[in-house]
GUVEX-537390 format. One record per residue (C-alpha): residue number from 1; residue in one letter; x, y, z. Coordinates in steps of 0.02 Angstrom, whole numbers, plus 32768, in hexadecimal, padded with zeros to 4 digits. Each point is the difference from the previous one (the first is absolute). Layout:
% GUVEX-537390
+------+------+------+------+------+
! resi ! resn !   px !   py !   pz !
+------+------+------+------+------+
!  NUM !    a !    X !    Y !    Z !
...
+------+------+------+------+------+
% end
This chain:
% GUVEX-537390
+------+------+------+------+------+
! resi ! resn !   px !   py !   pz !
+------+------+------+------+------+
!    1 !    m ! 800F ! 7FEF ! 7FFD !
!    2 !    n ! 802F ! 80AD ! 7FEB !
!    3 !    i ! 7FE3 ! 8059 ! 809C !
!    4 !    p ! 8015 ! 80C2 ! 7FC5 !
!    5 !    s ! 7F9B ! 7FF3 ! 7F5F !
!    6 !    q ! 7F74 ! 7FAB ! 806E !
!    7 !    l ! 8012 ! 807F ! 808A !
!    8 !    n ! 7FF4 ! 809C ! 7F93 !
!    9 !    y ! 7F78 ! 7FB3 ! 7FAF !
!   10 !    w ! 7FA0 ! 7FEB ! 80B3 !
!   11 !    y ! 8040 ! 80BF ! 801E !
!   12 !    s ! 7FA9 ! 8043 ! 7F5C !
!   13 !    k ! 7F54 ! 7FA2 ! 8032 !
!   14 !    n ! 7FFD ! 8027 ! 809C !
!   15 !    k ! 806E ! 809B ! 8056 !
!   16 !    r ! 7FA2 ! 8083 ! 805E !
!   17 !    t ! 7FD7 ! 80AC ! 7FE5 !
!   18 !    l ! 8078 ! 8060 ! 8051 !
!   19 !    p ! 8019 ! 80BB ! 7FEF !
!   20 !    w ! 80D3 ! 7FFF ! 8000 !
!   21 !    r ! 7FEB ! 7F77 ! 7F7A !
!   22 !    n ! 7F9E ! 806D ! 7F99 !
!   23 !    s ! 8080 ! 808A ! 8011 !
!   24 !    p ! 80AB ! 7F92 ! 8029 !
!   25 !    t ! 8078 ! 80A6 ! 8018 !
!   26 !    p ! 8080 ! 7FFE ! 807D !
!   27 !    y ! 7FB0 ! 8068 ! 8073 !
!   28 !    n ! 7F67 ! 7F96 ! 7FFF !
!   29 !    i ! 805D ! 7F48 ! 8021 !
!   30 !    w ! 8070 ! 8043 ! 808F !
!   31 !    l ! 7F66 ! 8055 ! 804F !
!   32 !    s ! 7F97 ! 7F5A ! 7FDA !
!   33 !    e ! 808F ! 7F98 ! 8044 !
!   34 !    m ! 801A ! 8055 ! 8099 !
!   35 !    i ! 7F43 ! 8017 ! 804B !
!   36 !    m ! 7FEB ! 7F37 ! 7FCA !
!   37 !    q ! 8086 ! 7FBC ! 804A !
!   38 !    q ! 7FA9 ! 7F89 ! 8082 !
!   39 !    t ! 7F66 ! 8046 ! 7FD3 !
!   40 !    r ! 7F75 ! 7F9C ! 7FBE !
!   41 !    i ! 7FBB ! 805C ! 7F47 !
!   42 !    a ! 7F61 ! 802B ! 803C !
!   43 !    q ! 8043 ! 805E ! 80AB !
!   44 !    g ! 809B ! 805F ! 7F9C !
!   45 !    l ! 7F93 ! 803B ! 7F69 !
!   46 !    p ! 7FA9 ! 807F ! 8065 !
!   47 !    y ! 8096 ! 804C ! 802D !
!   48 !    y ! 8051 ! 7FFE ! 7F61 !
!   49 !    l ! 7F7F ! 805E ! 7FC3 !
!   50 !    k ! 7FFE ! 8091 ! 8075 !
!   51 !    f ! 80BF ! 8005 ! 7FF6 !
!   52 !    k ! 7FDB ! 8017 ! 7F50 !
!   53 !    e ! 7F80 ! 8098 ! 8018 !
!   54 !    v ! 8071 ! 8051 ! 807F !
!   55 !    f ! 80A1 ! 7FEA ! 7FB9 !
!   56 !    p ! 7FF5 ! 7FE9 ! 7F43 !
!   57 !    t ! 80AE ! 800D ! 7FE7 !
!   58 !    v ! 80AC ! 7FCE ! 8062 !
!   59 !    e ! 8039 ! 80B9 ! 8008 !
!   60 !    m ! 7F48 ! 8021 ! 8058 !
!   61 !    l ! 8025 ! 7F70 ! 8084 !
!   62 !    a ! 80B8 ! 8037 ! 801B !
!   63 !    e ! 7FCB ! 80BD ! 802F !
!   64 !    a ! 7F6E ! 7FBA ! 8075 !
!   65 !    h ! 800A ! 800B ! 80BC !
!   66 !    e ! 8032 ! 7F59 ! 8046 !
!   67 !    r ! 7F64 ! 801B ! 806E !
!   68 !    d ! 7F87 ! 7FF7 ! 7F75 !
!   69 !    v ! 803A ! 7F6A ! 7FBB !
!   70 !    m ! 7FF9 ! 7FA2 ! 8093 !
!   71 !    q ! 7F5A ! 8042 ! 801C !
!   72 !    l ! 7FCC ! 7FAE ! 7F5B !
!   73 !    w ! 8071 ! 7F53 ! 801F !
!   74 !    q ! 7F94 ! 8001 ! 80A9 !
!   75 !    g ! 7FAC ! 7F3A ! 8010 !
!   76 !    l ! 807B ! 7FAE ! 7F80 !
!   77 !    g ! 8074 ! 7FE5 ! 809A !
!   78 !    y ! 80C3 ! 7FDD ! 7FD0 !
!   79 !    y ! 8012 ! 80BB ! 8027 !
!   80 !    r ! 80CA ! 8002 ! 7FC5 !
!   81 !    r ! 7FC1 ! 7FCB ! 7F49 !
!   82 !    a ! 7F9C ! 80C9 ! 7FFC !
!   83 !    r ! 80A8 ! 8043 ! 8053 !
!   84 !    n ! 8073 ! 7FA1 ! 7F80 !
!   85 !    l ! 7F7C ! 8035 ! 7F73 !
!   86 !    h ! 8003 ! 80B8 ! 8034 !
!   87 !    h ! 80BE ! 7FF2 ! 8005 !
!   88 !    a ! 8027 ! 7F9E ! 7F68 !
!   89 !    a ! 7F8E ! 8096 ! 7F9D !
!   90 !    k ! 8071 ! 806D ! 8030 !
!   91 !    q ! 8096 ! 7FA1 ! 7FC5 !
!   92 !    v ! 7FB5 ! 7FF9 ! 7F5B !
!   93 !    v ! 7FDC ! 80CC ! 7FF9 !
!   94 !    h ! 808C ! 8048 ! 805F !
!   95 !    e ! 808F ! 7F89 ! 7FD8 !
!   96 !    m ! 7FBA ! 7FB9 ! 7F4E !
!   97 !    d ! 7FB4 ! 8097 ! 7FB0 !
!   98 !    g ! 7F49 ! 7F94 ! 8007 !
!   99 !    r ! 8032 ! 7F83 ! 7FA0 !
!  100 !    f ! 8001 ! 7F50 ! 8039 !
!  101 !    p ! 808F ! 7F80 ! 7FEF !
!  102 !    g ! 7FF1 ! 7F9C ! 7F6D !
!  103 !    t ! 804D ! 7F66 ! 8025 !
!  104 !    y ! 7FE9 ! 7F73 ! 809B !
!  105 !    k ! 809C ! 802F ! 8045 !
!  106 !    e ! 7FEB ! 80B8 ! 801F !
!  107 !    l ! 7F56 ! 7FDF ! 8014 !
!  108 !    l ! 8042 ! 7FB5 ! 80BC !
!  109 !    q ! 804A ! 80C6 ! 803C !
!  110 !    l ! 7F52 ! 8023 ! 8013 !
!  111 !    k ! 7FDB ! 8004 ! 80BE !
!  112 !    g ! 7F87 ! 7F5B ! 8022 !
!  113 !    v ! 800E ! 7FBD ! 7F5D !
!  114 !    g ! 8055 ! 7F57 ! 8018 !
!  115 !    p ! 8006 ! 7F68 ! 7F71 !
!  116 !    y ! 7F59 ! 7FD6 ! 7FE1 !
!  117 !    s ! 7FC6 ! 80B9 ! 7FE9 !
!  118 !    a ! 808C ! 8029 ! 7F97 !
!  119 !    a ! 7FDF ! 7F5B ! 7F83 !
!  120 !    a ! 7F4F ! 803D ! 7FF0 !
!  121 !    i ! 8025 ! 80A6 ! 7FCE !
!  122 !    a ! 808E ! 7FD8 ! 7F9C !
!  123 !    s ! 7FBC ! 7F83 ! 7F98 !
!  124 !    i ! 7F41 ! 8058 ! 7FE5 !
!  125 !    c ! 8040 ! 80A5 ! 7FE0 !
!  126 !    y ! 80B1 ! 7FE2 ! 7FAE !
!  127 !    n ! 7FF1 ! 7F4D ! 7FC8 !
!  128 !    e ! 807E ! 7FC9 ! 8053 !
!  129 !    p ! 8008 ! 7F3C ! 8006 !
!  130 !    v ! 8018 ! 7FFE ! 80CC !
!  131 !    p ! 7F91 ! 7F83 ! 804F !
!  132 !    v ! 7F77 ! 8024 ! 809C !
!  133 !    v ! 7FF0 ! 7F92 ! 808D !
!  134 !    d ! 7F7E ! 8031 ! 8079 !
!  135 !    g ! 7F89 ! 7F8B ! 8075 !
!  136 !    n ! 7F9B ! 7FD0 ! 7F69 !
!  137 !    v ! 808F ! 7FCB ! 7FBE !
!  138 !    f ! 8050 ! 7FAA ! 806A !
!  139 !    r ! 7F56 ! 7F85 ! 801C !
!  140 !    f ! 7FDC ! 7FEA ! 7F37 !
!  141 !    l ! 80CC ! 7FE5 ! 7FEA !
!  142 !    s ! 8003 ! 7F7B ! 809A !
!  143 !    r ! 7F65 ! 7FB8 ! 7FD5 !
!  144 !    l ! 801F ! 7FD9 ! 7F47 !
!  145 !    f ! 80AA ! 7FCA ! 8004 !
!  146 !    g ! 7FFF ! 7FB8 ! 80B2 !
!  147 !    i ! 807D ! 805F ! 803C !
!  148 !    d ! 8000 ! 7FD6 ! 80DA !
!  149 !    t ! 808A ! 8079 ! 801D !
!  150 !    p ! 7FC6 ! 8079 ! 8072 !
!  151 !    v ! 7FCF ! 80A7 ! 7FC2 !
!  152 !    d ! 8049 ! 806C ! 8090 !
!  153 !    t ! 80A6 ! 7FB3 ! 7FFF !
!  154 !    s ! 8092 ! 804C ! 7FA2 !
!  155 !    l ! 8017 ! 7F53 ! 7F92 !
!  156 !    g ! 7F54 ! 800F ! 7FE3 !
!  157 !    k ! 7FF4 ! 80AF ! 7FC4 !
!  158 !    r ! 8090 ! 7FDD ! 7F76 !
!  159 !    i ! 7FA6 ! 7F60 ! 7FC6 !
!  160 !    f ! 7F5D ! 8045 ! 7FE6 !
!  161 !    y ! 8053 ! 80B2 ! 7FA5 !
!  162 !    e ! 8054 ! 7F83 ! 7F93 !
!  163 !    q ! 7F75 ! 7F8A ! 7FCE !
!  164 !    a ! 7F92 ! 80A9 ! 7FDE !
!  165 !    a ! 8096 ! 8042 ! 7F88 !
!  166 !    a ! 800A ! 7F5D ! 7FA6 !
!  167 !    i ! 7F57 ! 8008 ! 7FCD !
!  168 !    l ! 7FFF ! 80BB ! 7FF8 !
!  169 !    d ! 7FB4 ! 8049 ! 7F47 !
!  170 !    h ! 8093 ! 806F ! 7FB1 !
!  171 !    e ! 7F94 ! 8048 ! 7F95 !
!  172 !    n ! 7F78 ! 8035 ! 8071 !
!  173 !    p ! 8041 ! 7FEF ! 80AF !
!  174 !    g ! 7F8B ! 8081 ! 804C !
!  175 !    d ! 7F5C ! 7FBA ! 7FB8 !
!  176 !    f ! 8038 ! 7F4C ! 8046 !
!  177 !    n ! 8044 ! 8049 ! 80AE !
!  178 !    q ! 7F4B ! 8040 ! 8021 !
!  179 !    a ! 7FB2 ! 7F59 ! 7FB3 !
!  180 !    m ! 806A ! 7F9B ! 807D !
!  181 !    m ! 7FBF ! 806E ! 8081 !
!  182 !    e ! 7F52 ! 8002 ! 7FC1 !
!  183 !    f ! 7FF6 ! 7F44 ! 7FFC !
!  184 !    g ! 803A ! 7FF7 ! 80C2 !
!  185 !    a ! 7F74 ! 807E ! 801B !
!  186 !    l ! 7F67 ! 7FB0 ! 7FC3 !
!  187 !    v ! 802C ! 7F5E ! 7FDE !
!  188 !    c ! 8090 ! 7FA4 ! 804F !
!  189 !    t ! 7FB5 ! 8047 ! 80AD !
!  190 !    p ! 8052 ! 7FE5 ! 80A5 !
!  191 !    a ! 7F47 ! 7FAC ! 8039 !
!  192 !    q ! 7F92 ! 7FA8 ! 7F8E !
!  193 !    p ! 8063 ! 800B ! 7F68 !
!  194 !    g ! 7FAB ! 7FFD ! 7F4B !
!  195 !    c ! 8053 ! 7F65 ! 7FE0 !
!  196 !    k ! 7F6A ! 7FA6 ! 7FA4 !
!  197 !    d ! 8016 ! 8086 ! 7F70 !
!  198 !    c ! 80A3 ! 801F ! 8012 !
!  199 !    p ! 805C ! 8015 ! 7F3A !
!  200 !    f ! 80A5 ! 7F97 ! 806B !
!  201 !    s ! 7FAD ! 7F83 ! 8064 !
!  202 !    e ! 8032 ! 7F78 ! 7F7F !
!  203 !    v ! 80B7 ! 8025 ! 802B !
!  204 !    c ! 8001 ! 804B ! 80C0 !
!  205 !    v ! 8060 ! 7F92 ! 806F !
!  206 !    a ! 7F97 ! 802D ! 808B !
!  207 !    l ! 7F6B ! 7FD1 ! 7FB4 !
!  208 !    r ! 8030 ! 7F68 ! 7FBC !
!  209 !    t ! 8047 ! 7FD0 ! 80B4 !
!  210 !    g ! 7F72 ! 803D ! 8069 !
!  211 !    a ! 8076 ! 807E ! 8063 !
!  212 !    v ! 7F9F ! 809E ! 7FB1 !
!  213 !    d ! 7FFE ! 8048 ! 80BE !
!  214 !    q ! 8094 ! 7FD4 ! 8027 !
!  215 !    y ! 8054 ! 80A2 ! 7FA3 !
!  216 !    p ! 8063 ! 805D ! 8006 !
!  217 !    v ! 806D ! 7FBE ! 807E !
!  218 !    k ! 8028 ! 807C ! 8082 !
!  219 !    s ! 808A ! 7FCB ! 8097 !
!  220 !    k ! 7FC5 ! 8060 ! 8088 !
!  221 !    r ! 7F6D ! 8078 ! 803E !
!  222 !    t ! 802F ! 80A5 ! 8049 !
!  223 !    k ! 7FA9 ! 8016 ! 80A3 !
!  224 !    a ! 7FBF ! 8096 ! 8024 !
!  225 !    t ! 8035 ! 804B ! 80B4 !
!  226 !    p ! 7F81 ! 804A ! 8081 !
!  227 !    l ! 801A ! 80C4 ! 801A !
!  228 !    y ! 7F86 ! 8061 ! 8073 !
!  229 !    l ! 7FD3 ! 80A6 ! 7FD7 !
!  230 !    n ! 7FCF ! 8077 ! 8086 !
!  231 !    s ! 7FB8 ! 80AA ! 7FA9 !
!  232 !    v ! 7FD7 ! 80AA ! 8073 !
!  233 !    v ! 7F6D ! 8041 ! 7FA6 !
!  234 !    v ! 7FE2 ! 80B4 ! 802E !
!  235 !    q ! 7F66 ! 8055 ! 7FC0 !
!  236 !    t ! 7FCC ! 80B3 ! 804C !
!  237 !    s ! 7F90 ! 809F ! 7FD7 !
!  238 !    r ! 80A8 ! 801C ! 7F7F !
!  239 !    g ! 7FD9 ! 7F61 ! 7F9D !
!  240 !    l ! 8054 ! 7F53 ! 7FF9 !
!  241 !    m ! 80B4 ! 8002 ! 8011 !
!  242 !    l ! 806D ! 7FA8 ! 7F8C !
!  243 !    q ! 80C9 ! 7FBB ! 7FF3 !
!  244 !    q ! 8072 ! 7FE5 ! 7F57 !
!  245 !    r ! 8061 ! 7F61 ! 8035 !
!  246 !    p ! 80A3 ! 7FE6 ! 7FF6 !
!  247 !    e ! 8051 ! 7FDC ! 7F57 !
!  248 !    t ! 8037 ! 7F5C ! 802D !
!  249 !    g ! 7F9C ! 7F70 ! 8038 !
!  250 !    i ! 7F3C ! 7FC2 ! 7FE2 !
!  251 !    w ! 7F91 ! 808A ! 7FA9 !
!  252 !    a ! 80AC ! 8075 ! 7FEB !
!  253 !    g ! 7FD2 ! 80A4 ! 7FD4 !
!  254 !    l ! 7F40 ! 7FEA ! 8016 !
!  255 !    y ! 7F91 ! 8058 ! 8085 !
!  256 !    g ! 7FBE ! 7FBD ! 8092 !
!  257 !    f ! 7FF4 ! 8014 ! 80CD !
!  258 !    p ! 80A6 ! 8005 ! 8069 !
!  259 !    t ! 8015 ! 7F54 ! 801C !
!  260 !    l ! 8062 ! 7F90 ! 8076 !
!  261 !    e ! 803A ! 7F51 ! 7F90 !
!  262 !    t ! 8034 ! 7F6B ! 806C !
!  263 !    s ! 8021 ! 7F45 ! 7FDE !
!  264 !    t ! 7FB9 ! 7FD8 ! 809C !
!  265 !    k ! 7F78 ! 8038 ! 8052 !
!  266 !    p ! 8027 ! 809A ! 806B !
!  267 !    d ! 7FC7 ! 8013 ! 80BA !
!  268 !    q ! 7FA2 ! 8096 ! 804F !
!  269 !    r ! 80B9 ! 8049 ! 803B !
!  270 !    t ! 804D ! 8006 ! 7F39 !
!  271 !    l ! 7F3D ! 8053 ! 7FD1 !
!  272 !    s ! 8007 ! 807F ! 808B !
!  273 !    d ! 80B5 ! 8027 ! 7FC2 !
!  274 !    f ! 7FAF ! 800F ! 7F50 !
!  275 !    c ! 7F84 ! 8073 ! 8032 !
!  276 !    e ! 807A ! 8079 ! 8074 !
!  277 !    q ! 8083 ! 8012 ! 7F77 !
!  278 !    l ! 7F6A ! 8066 ! 7F96 !
!  279 !    g ! 7FC6 ! 8046 ! 8098 !
!  280 !    l ! 7F6F ! 7FAD ! 800C !
!  281 !    p ! 7FA5 ! 7FC3 ! 80A4 !
!  282 !    e ! 8004 ! 7F41 ! 803E !
!  283 !    p ! 7F9A ! 7F8E ! 7F8A !
!  284 !    n ! 7F71 ! 7F87 ! 8041 !
!  285 !    k ! 7F7D ! 7F89 ! 7FD2 !
!  286 !    e ! 7F8C ! 8080 ! 7FC8 !
!  287 !    k ! 805C ! 8057 ! 7F7C !
!  288 !    r ! 8036 ! 7F6C ! 7FAB !
!  289 !    i ! 7F9B ! 7FC7 ! 7F6C !
!  290 !    g ! 804F ! 7F60 ! 7FC1 !
!  291 !    p ! 8045 ! 7F72 ! 7FE4 !
!  292 !    f ! 800A ! 7FEC ! 7F37 !
!  293 !    s ! 8051 ! 7F7C ! 7FAC !
!  294 !    h ! 8053 ! 8037 ! 7F4E !
!  295 !    q ! 807D ! 7F98 ! 7F8C !
!  296 !    l ! 8099 ! 8036 ! 7FA0 !
!  297 !    t ! 805B ! 7F8D ! 7F9B !
!  298 !    h ! 8089 ! 7FF5 ! 8073 !
!  299 !    r ! 7F95 ! 8044 ! 80AB !
!  300 !    s ! 7F83 ! 7FC1 ! 805C !
!  301 !    i ! 7FBB ! 80A6 ! 8059 !
!  302 !    e ! 7F8C ! 8008 ! 80C0 !
!  303 !    a ! 7FD3 ! 80B7 ! 7FF8 !
!  304 !    h ! 7FB8 ! 8066 ! 807F !
!  305 !    f ! 7FBF ! 80B7 ! 8002 !
!  306 !    w ! 7FF7 ! 8070 ! 80A8 !
!  307 !    v ! 7F8E ! 80A9 ! 7FE3 !
!  308 !    f ! 803C ! 809A ! 804C !
!  309 !    n ! 7F98 ! 80A3 ! 8000 !
!  310 !    e ! 8088 ! 807F ! 8021 !
!  311 !    p ! 8098 ! 8033 ! 7FA9 !
!  312 !    p ! 809F ! 7FB9 ! 802B !
!  313 !    a ! 8065 ! 806C ! 8078 !
!  314 !    r ! 8095 ! 800A ! 7F8F !
!  315 !    v ! 7FFE ! 802C ! 7F61 !
!  316 !    k ! 8044 ! 7FBA ! 7F6F !
!  317 !    d ! 7FE9 ! 8003 ! 7F3A !
!  318 !    y ! 7F45 ! 7FBC ! 8006 !
!  319 !    t ! 7F7D ! 801C ! 7F70 !
!  320 !    w ! 7F56 ! 8022 ! 8037 !
!  321 !    v ! 7F6D ! 7FD4 ! 7F97 !
!  322 !    s ! 7F57 ! 8037 ! 8014 !
!  323 !    n ! 7F91 ! 7F8F ! 7F87 !
!  324 !    k ! 7FE9 ! 7F60 ! 7FA2 !
!  325 !    k ! 801E ! 806B ! 7F69 !
!  326 !    e ! 80A0 ! 804D ! 803C !
!  327 !    i ! 803F ! 7F59 ! 8040 !
!  328 !    s ! 7FFD ! 7FCA ! 7F5B !
!  329 !    n ! 8092 ! 805A ! 7FC5 !
!  330 !    f ! 807A ! 7FA1 ! 8059 !
!  331 !    g ! 803D ! 7F45 ! 7FD3 !
!  332 !    l ! 7FC6 ! 7F9E ! 809F !
!  333 !    p ! 8030 ! 7F3E ! 8021 !
!  334 !    r ! 7F47 ! 7FA5 ! 7FD0 !
!  335 !    l ! 8004 ! 7FD1 ! 80D6 !
!  336 !    f ! 8002 ! 80B1 ! 802C !
!  337 !    e ! 7F92 ! 8028 ! 7F80 !
!  338 !    r ! 7F72 ! 7F93 ! 8025 !
!  339 !    f ! 8009 ! 8026 ! 80AF !
!  340 !    v ! 7FEA ! 80B6 ! 7FE6 !
!  341 !    d ! 7F6C ! 7FE1 ! 7F81 !
!  342 !    k ! 7FAB ! 7F8C ! 808D !
!  343 !    y ! 8035 ! 8063 ! 80A7 !
!  344 !    i ! 8028 ! 80A1 ! 7FCC !
!  345 !    f ! 7F96 ! 802F ! 7F7A !
!  346 !    g ! 7F7C ! 7F63 ! 8009 !
!  347 !    t ! 7F8B ! 7FB3 ! 8089 !
!  348 !    r ! 8081 ! 7FE3 ! 807E !
!  349 !    e ! 7FBF ! 7F45 ! 8010 !
!  350 !    k ! 8053 ! 7F86 ! 8084 !
!  351 !    p ! 80AA ! 7FC8 ! 7F8D !
!  352 !    v ! 7FF6 ! 7F43 ! 7FAD !
!  353 !    p ! 80B2 ! 7FC1 ! 7FD9 !
!  354 !    s ! 802D ! 7FFE ! 7F4F !
!  355 !    a ! 804A ! 8063 ! 7F75 !
!  356 !    n ! 8071 ! 7F73 ! 7FA8 !
!  357 !    e ! 8035 ! 807C ! 7F6A !
+------+------+------+------+------+
% end
């Protein structure tokens, strides 16, 4: 079976209509790749359209205020990607005269652009014959060829790259790379793959051996470590007090509440000391809302919110917002956003531990 030919034919009949495919400029492809990393297209598409509406060119994105970029990104998670996106736009505009790098190796110079994204942009926009290997491609190739080397090892990544390069359509690498990713997303899915209608069913090693659900192989799974957040929520006649988060750590650069972050559950003395540092009185159970559970890729969060109606005695670099519309101008992590919606501008019902985004 001619795999490239069969895959290209399938793609021509089944590919989804997506805005960046209709206009595959370097800016559009790069923007889509940055947004869609670790994000389903159904979730990421509205973000792509909004970014294109607000920042139709790389120049406009480069000149934007970081806070505006982060605010548009709110809800996607992995906020480092948004900061890298903004940084790379500035690189293109201020260091490259507004022109995207034209080769795979040059694209790797952009902040946040790794081998996968660089290969996608280079092959789709410049027809450079470099293979793309993402999660969809790992799954498709591992099942098709019965590759049982773990995908999360250096050896596995090299083997899969070599296999993708071996079947790459050098005449039309951009469409072929998209075809492999699309096939993995629509047919060779993680759960309940469409093996019955798969054009490769006769040659698929995993299907022939009854081991479809065993591919791709992974050597390890990262266990989420616990993190305890105790946030101080100050709401007075002046409004709701926000503070920009540090430049490092989770939700870097976003806005939220002054927060004590610990790897173990803090005792009352630790909480009291934290409030004292802010110039706030002793916390007590009447002021607490929580706990809430919140799951990140590598963090399992238990969050508590301590509500005060008097301003802190020690003046710091705080931002005050008076209504829901005003707070929407700031990028808040989803955990804080949900708390504000429900307990500050909402019904203030008794909390239900949830929020797994």
